[in-house]
C-alpha positions as CSV (number, residue, x, y, z in Angstrom):
1,M,87.9,33.7,2.4
2,N,86.2,35.9,-0.2
3,L,82.9,34.3,-1.5
4,A,83.1,36.4,-4.6
5,N,86.2,34.5,-5.7
6,L,84.4,31.1,-5.5
7,P,83.1,29.5,-8.7
8,L,79.4,29.8,-9.4
9,W,78.8,26.0,-9.3
10,V,80.1,25.9,-5.8
11,L,77.7,28.6,-4.6
12,L,74.8,26.8,-6.3
13,L,75.8,23.5,-4.7
14,V,76.0,25.0,-1.2
15,G,72.6,26.7,-1.6
16,G,71.0,23.5,-2.8
17,L,72.3,21.6,0.2
18,I,70.9,24.2,2.6
19,V,67.4,24.1,0.9
20,V,67.3,20.3,1.0
21,S,68.3,20.2,4.6
22,A,65.6,22.8,5.5
23,V,62.9,20.8,3.7
24,M,63.9,17.5,5.4
25,I,63.9,19.1,8.8
26,G,60.4,20.6,8.2
27,M,59.1,17.2,7.0
28,K,60.4,15.5,10.2
29,I,58.8,18.1,12.4
30,G,55.4,17.7,10.5
31,R,55.6,13.9,10.9
32,T,56.3,14.3,14.6
33,K,53.2,16.6,15.1
34,G,50.9,14.4,13.0
35,Y,52.1,11.3,14.9
36,A,51.4,13.0,18.2
37,R,47.9,14.1,17.1
38,G,47.2,10.6,15.9
39,R,48.4,9.1,19.2
40,R,46.1,11.5,21.1
41,V,43.1,10.3,19.1
42,E,44.0,6.7,19.5
43,R,44.4,7.1,23.2
44,R,40.9,8.8,23.5
45,V,39.4,6.0,21.4
46,Q,41.2,3.3,23.5
47,K,39.9,4.8,26.8
48,R,36.3,4.8,25.5
49,K,36.7,1.2,24.4
50,Q,38.1,0.3,27.8
51,R,35.2,2.0,29.7
52,R,32.6,0.2,27.5
53,A,34.4,-3.1,27.9
54,A,34.4,-2.7,31.7
55,A,30.7,-1.8,31.6
56,R,30.0,-4.9,29.5
57,A,32.0,-7.1,31.9
58,E,30.0,-5.8,34.8
59,S,26.8,-6.5,33.0
60,E,27.9,-10.1,32.2
61,V,28.8,-10.7,35.8
62,E,25.4,-9.5,37.0
63,A,23.7,-11.6,34.3
64,T,25.5,-14.8,35.3
65,D,23.0,-15.9,38.0
66,I,20.1,-15.3,35.6
67,H,21.9,-17.2,32.9
68,D,22.5,-20.2,35.2
69,S,18.8,-20.3,36.1
70,Q,17.8,-20.4,32.5
71,L,20.2,-23.1,31.2
72,G,17.2,-25.3,30.4
73,A,15.5,-22.7,28.3
74,E,15.5,-22.6,24.5
75,L,18.5,-21.1,22.8
76,P,17.7,-17.9,20.9
77,S,16.9,-18.2,17.2
78,A,19.7,-17.4,14.8
79,D,17.3,-15.7,12.4
80,L,18.6,-12.4,11.2
81,N,15.2,-10.8,11.8
82,E,15.5,-11.6,15.5
83,L,19.1,-10.4,15.8
84,D,19.9,-8.9,19.2
85,V,20.6,-5.3,18.3
86,D,21.8,-4.5,21.8
87,A,24.5,-7.0,21.5
88,V,26.0,-5.6,18.3
89,M,25.5,-1.9,18.9
90,P,28.5,-1.5,21.2
91,V,30.8,-2.7,18.4
92,V,29.1,-0.3,16.0
93,R,29.4,2.5,18.4
94,D,33.1,1.9,18.8
95,H,33.7,2.3,15.1
96,L,31.4,5.4,14.9
97,D,33.3,7.0,17.8
98,E,36.6,6.5,16.0
99,I,35.3,8.0,12.8
100,L,33.6,10.9,14.6
101,L,36.6,11.6,16.8
102,R,38.9,11.8,13.7
103,L,36.4,14.1,12.0
104,E,36.1,16.3,15.1
105,E,39.9,16.5,15.3
106,E,40.0,17.7,11.7
107,G,37.3,20.2,12.4
108,T,34.8,18.8,9.9
109,Y,32.2,17.4,12.4
110,S,30.1,19.1,15.0
111,E,27.5,17.2,17.1
112,T,25.3,20.3,17.5
113,E,25.4,21.2,13.8
114,T,24.6,17.6,12.8
115,R,21.6,17.5,15.2
116,K,20.3,20.7,13.7
117,E,20.8,19.3,10.2
118,L,18.8,16.2,11.0
119,I,16.0,18.3,12.5
120,W,15.9,20.5,9.4
121,K,15.8,17.5,7.1
122,N,13.0,15.9,9.0
123,S,10.9,19.0,8.9
124,V,11.5,19.4,5.2
125,L,10.5,15.8,4.5
126,D,7.4,16.1,6.6
127,A,6.3,19.3,4.7
128,Y,7.3,18.2,1.2
129,V,6.5,14.5,1.4
130,G,3.7,14.3,4.0
131,K,3.8,12.5,7.3
132,H,1.6,9.6,6.1
133,V,3.7,8.9,3.0
134,L,6.9,9.3,5.1
135,H,5.6,6.7,7.6
136,R,4.9,4.2,4.8
137,L,8.4,4.8,3.3
138,E,9.9,4.1,6.8
139,E,7.9,0.9,7.0
140,E,9.1,-0.1,3.5
141,R,12.7,0.7,4.4
142,R,13.0,-1.6,7.4
143,G,15.2,-4.4,6.5
144,K,15.1,-3.6,2.8
145,A,16.4,-0.9,0.5
146,L,18.6,1.9,1.8
147,I,18.5,3.9,-1.5
148,A,15.5,6.0,-2.2
149,G,15.2,4.8,-5.8
150,Q,14.7,1.2,-4.5
151,L,11.9,2.1,-2.1
152,N,8.6,1.1,-3.7
153,I,5.2,1.4,-2.1
154,A,2.5,-0.7,-3.8
155,D,-0.9,-0.7,-2.0
156,A,-4.5,-1.3,-3.2
157,G,-7.7,-0.7,-1.4
158,E,-10.8,1.4,-1.1
159,C,-10.0,5.1,-1.0
160,T,-12.0,8.4,-1.1
161,I,-10.5,11.1,-3.3
162,L,-11.2,14.8,-3.2
163,F,-10.4,17.3,-5.9
164,M,-10.8,21.0,-5.2
165,D,-10.3,23.9,-7.6
166,L,-11.1,27.7,-7.4
167,R,-13.3,29.2,-10.0
168,G,-12.2,32.7,-11.0
169,F,-8.6,32.2,-9.7
170,T,-6.9,32.6,-13.1
171,A,-9.0,35.7,-14.0
172,V,-8.3,37.4,-10.6
173,T,-4.6,36.7,-10.5
174,Q,-4.1,38.1,-14.0
175,Q,-5.4,41.4,-12.7
176,L,-3.5,41.2,-9.3
177,G,0.0,41.0,-10.6
178,P,3.0,39.3,-9.1
179,S,3.0,41.1,-5.8
180,I,-0.4,39.8,-4.4
181,T,-0.6,36.4,-6.3
182,P,2.0,34.6,-4.2
183,L,0.4,35.8,-1.0
184,L,-3.0,34.7,-2.2
185,I,-2.0,31.2,-3.4
186,N,0.0,30.4,-0.2
187,Y,-2.8,31.7,2.1
188,Y,-5.4,29.6,0.2
189,L,-3.3,26.4,0.2
190,K,-2.4,26.9,3.9
191,S,-6.0,27.2,4.8
192,V,-7.3,24.2,2.9
193,T,-4.3,22.0,3.9
194,R,-5.1,22.7,7.6
195,V,-8.7,21.7,6.9
196,I,-7.7,18.4,5.2
197,H,-5.3,17.5,8.0
198,A,-8.0,18.3,10.6
199,F,-10.3,15.7,9.0
200,G,-7.6,13.0,8.8
201,G,-6.8,13.4,5.1
202,T,-3.6,13.3,3.2
203,V,-2.6,16.0,0.7
204,D,-1.6,14.1,-2.4
205,K,-0.5,17.0,-4.5
206,F,-1.0,20.7,-5.5
207,I,-1.6,21.5,-9.1
208,G,-1.6,25.3,-9.2
209,D,-4.8,26.2,-7.3
210,C,-6.1,22.6,-7.5
211,V,-5.7,20.4,-4.5
212,M,-5.9,16.6,-4.4
213,A,-6.5,14.8,-1.1
214,T,-7.1,11.2,-0.1
215,W,-8.6,9.2,2.7
216,G,-7.8,5.4,2.9
217,L,-4.4,5.4,1.3
218,P,-1.5,5.6,2.1
219,H,-2.9,5.0,5.6
220,E,-6.2,3.4,6.6
221,H,-9.1,5.7,7.5
222,P,-12.2,4.0,9.1
223,T,-14.6,6.8,8.1
224,G,-13.0,8.1,4.9
225,P,-16.1,9.0,2.8
226,L,-17.8,10.8,5.7
227,S,-14.6,12.7,6.7
228,A,-14.0,13.7,3.1
229,V,-17.5,15.2,2.7
230,Q,-17.2,17.0,6.1
231,C,-13.8,18.3,4.8
232,G,-15.3,19.5,1.6
233,R,-18.0,21.5,3.4
234,A,-15.4,23.0,5.7
235,M,-13.2,23.9,2.6
236,V,-16.1,25.9,1.2
237,E,-16.1,28.0,4.4
238,A,-12.3,28.3,4.2
239,V,-12.7,29.9,0.7
240,E,-14.8,32.6,2.3
241,T,-11.8,33.5,4.5
242,V,-9.6,33.5,1.4
243,N,-11.9,35.9,-0.3
244,S,-11.9,38.2,2.8
245,F,-8.1,38.1,2.8
246,L,-8.0,38.8,-0.9
247,F,-10.3,41.9,-0.5
248,D,-8.0,43.3,2.2
249,E,-4.9,42.7,0.0
250,I,-6.6,44.4,-2.9
251,Q,-7.2,47.5,-0.8
252,K,-3.7,47.6,0.5
253,A,-2.4,47.5,-3.0
254,G,-4.4,50.5,-4.0
255,L,-6.8,48.5,-6.2
256,R,-10.6,48.3,-6.0
257,V,-13.3,45.7,-6.6
258,T,-16.1,46.9,-9.0
259,E,-19.7,46.0,-8.5
260,E,-19.3,43.6,-11.5
261,G,-16.7,41.7,-9.6
262,A,-13.6,42.9,-11.5
263,V,-10.4,44.2,-10.0
264,T,-9.3,47.6,-11.3
265,K,-7.1,50.5,-10.3
266,K,-9.9,52.9,-9.9
267,S,-13.5,52.4,-8.8
268,K,-15.9,55.4,-8.3
269,K,-19.0,55.0,-6.2
270,K,-22.3,56.1,-7.6
271,I,-23.6,59.5,-6.7
272,G,-25.9,59.4,-3.7
273,D,-24.5,56.2,-2.3
274,D,-23.3,56.2,1.3
275,Q,-19.6,55.4,1.4
276,A,-19.9,52.8,4.2
277,D,-22.8,51.0,2.4
278,Y,-20.9,51.1,-0.8
279,E,-17.8,49.5,0.9
280,R,-20.0,46.8,2.4
281,K,-21.5,46.1,-1.0
282,L,-18.1,45.7,-2.6
283,K,-17.0,43.4,0.2
284,G,-20.1,41.3,-0.6
285,V,-19.1,41.2,-4.2
286,A,-15.5,40.2,-3.2
287,Q,-16.9,37.1,-1.5
288,K,-17.8,35.8,-4.9
289,L,-14.4,36.5,-6.5
290,L,-13.2,33.0,-5.8
291,H,-15.7,30.1,-5.8
292,P,-14.9,26.5,-4.7
293,S,-15.4,23.5,-7.0
294,I,-15.1,20.2,-5.1
295,G,-15.5,16.6,-6.4
296,I,-15.5,13.5,-4.2
297,A,-15.5,9.9,-5.3
298,T,-14.9,6.5,-3.5
299,G,-13.7,3.3,-5.0
300,L,-10.9,0.8,-5.3
301,V,-7.6,2.4,-6.3
302,A,-3.9,1.6,-6.3
303,G,-1.4,3.6,-4.3
304,L,2.2,3.4,-5.5
305,S,5.6,5.0,-5.9
306,M,6.1,6.5,-9.3
307,G,9.2,7.8,-11.1
308,G,12.8,6.9,-11.3
309,P,15.8,7.1,-8.8
310,E,16.3,10.8,-9.6
311,R,12.7,11.9,-8.8
312,R,9.9,9.9,-7.2
313,S,6.5,10.6,-5.8
314,Y,3.6,8.8,-4.3
315,S,0.0,9.0,-5.6
316,V,-3.1,7.0,-6.2
317,I,-4.5,5.9,-9.6
318,G,-7.8,4.3,-10.6
319,K,-11.3,5.0,-11.9
320,A,-12.3,6.7,-8.7
321,V,-9.6,9.2,-9.1
322,N,-10.8,10.1,-12.6
323,R,-14.4,10.2,-11.4
324,A,-13.5,12.7,-8.6
325,A,-11.7,14.9,-11.1
326,R,-14.6,14.8,-13.5
327,L,-17.1,15.6,-10.7
328,E,-15.0,18.6,-9.7
329,A,-15.1,20.0,-13.3
330,A,-18.9,19.3,-13.5
331,T,-19.7,21.6,-10.5
332,R,-19.4,24.6,-12.9
333,K,-22.2,23.3,-15.1
334,E,-24.4,22.2,-12.2
335,N,-23.7,25.6,-10.4
336,C,-22.9,24.0,-7.1
337,D,-20.1,23.9,-4.6
338,L,-19.7,20.1,-4.1
339,L,-20.5,17.0,-6.1
340,I,-20.1,13.4,-4.8
341,D,-20.6,10.1,-6.6
342,N,-23.3,7.6,-5.7
343,E,-20.8,5.3,-3.9
344,T,-19.8,8.0,-1.5
345,Y,-23.5,9.1,-1.0
346,E,-24.6,5.6,0.0
347,I,-22.0,5.4,2.7
348,I,-22.6,8.8,4.2
349,K,-26.4,8.2,4.0
350,Q,-26.0,5.3,6.4
351,E,-24.3,7.8,8.8
352,G,-27.2,10.2,8.5
353,A,-25.1,12.9,6.8
354,A,-26.8,13.1,3.4
355,A,-30.1,14.8,4.2
356,D,-29.2,18.1,2.5
357,M,-27.8,16.4,-0.7
358,K,-29.7,16.9,-3.9
359,R,-29.6,14.4,-6.8
360,A,-27.8,15.5,-10.0
361,D,-28.1,13.4,-13.1
362,L,-24.9,14.0,-15.1
363,R,-25.4,13.1,-18.8
364,D,-21.9,13.9,-20.0
365,L,-19.1,13.3,-17.5
366,K,-16.1,13.5,-19.9
367,G,-15.8,10.0,-21.0
368,L,-17.5,8.4,-18.1
369,G,-21.0,8.6,-19.6
370,Y,-24.1,8.9,-17.5
371,R,-23.4,9.1,-13.8
372,Q,-25.8,9.6,-10.9
373,A,-24.3,12.1,-8.5
374,W,-25.3,14.2,-5.5
375,Q,-24.7,17.9,-5.1
376,W,-24.4,20.4,-2.2
377,S,-24.1,24.1,-2.0
378,R,-23.6,26.5,1.0
379,S,-26.9,28.5,1.1
380,T,-25.7,31.2,3.5
381,V,-22.4,32.8,4.2
382,G,-21.2,31.7,7.6
383,S,-18.8,33.5,10.0
384,L,-15.3,33.9,8.7
385,H,-12.5,32.2,10.6
386,D,-8.8,32.8,10.9
387,P,-6.8,30.0,9.1
388,D,-4.5,29.9,12.1
389,A,-7.4,29.3,14.5
390,P,-8.5,25.8,15.6
391,I,-10.8,24.1,13.1
392,S,-14.0,22.4,14.3
393,V,-14.2,18.8,13.4
394,D,-17.6,18.1,14.9
395,P,-19.6,15.5,12.9
396,L,-22.3,16.8,10.6
């Protein structure tokens, strides 16, 4: 039979029948494979359920004697807050196993990768939120909101607030350029953060080179004012380390520090000066490139979650917060390293840690009017320490 003699419509009809038959056969094979895969997953889930049911049955048999001996005891409360989690967890685990098995079968779930993801998320939360704030959020979450936008912390209590800023930071970084500035700011913030944590404080926020820390909220601190003052003094020493680091980075970048304290591309020593003595002199000048300004105040404040569902943060607000910020700014006019308010002074005085404080009468404290404050400055340059080395937390 010659196919060429057949009409065109017959050829098209035969070809169409062949294509439809092939598609139907392929669909049947696919359904068979999918059914087999689903059956395998169901069998694995069923086996796990059977093993857990057998384990529960054994536990019930072992607990029969105990149950009989306690028939006269009070029945457990039906309060949801006293729900027996161990009793419902097997059911929850059964459903989770079924879900995870199906995801694993499809190749979209890996137990190892999920564990790594959780570890990474926890470390990020600890670094970006802070362990004390994270702990309060976890307390607030228990039995309540599961959405971050619905988590609200609202505390009130006595708190000691510390503000620290670096005098000279803006002027120096304008001369350093973009290569050294990120190294400097991160080294500085790393150093002072370690000091704050060593004295039991919480880093509230970074505002450029300004650091805000608290004692008392979001977690209680029995010796907040004393620890804050100890921390402030240790932060002054930490800035000496930052200046030493800055001097080394300036030299590595091919820049120089002049005798007037400026950073330039070239710096010639005076004729007749010994090079070693000249370098020591410049390093001494470099110790004054960045100077700490610290303000500390104690008072009743509110600690709360602020923002909307898209972006939230925790901080403290109140007159004591404003006072600490004003005291930090006033250190420039008083030419000192640290200023504390009278409330903080009276507390540390009882601890015998205010002997080296000098009275400072502040006439114009930016809207707060006259305030009696107390100042402190480091008279001598102590030994420099590595920010990675352990920090001494001995009492003053």
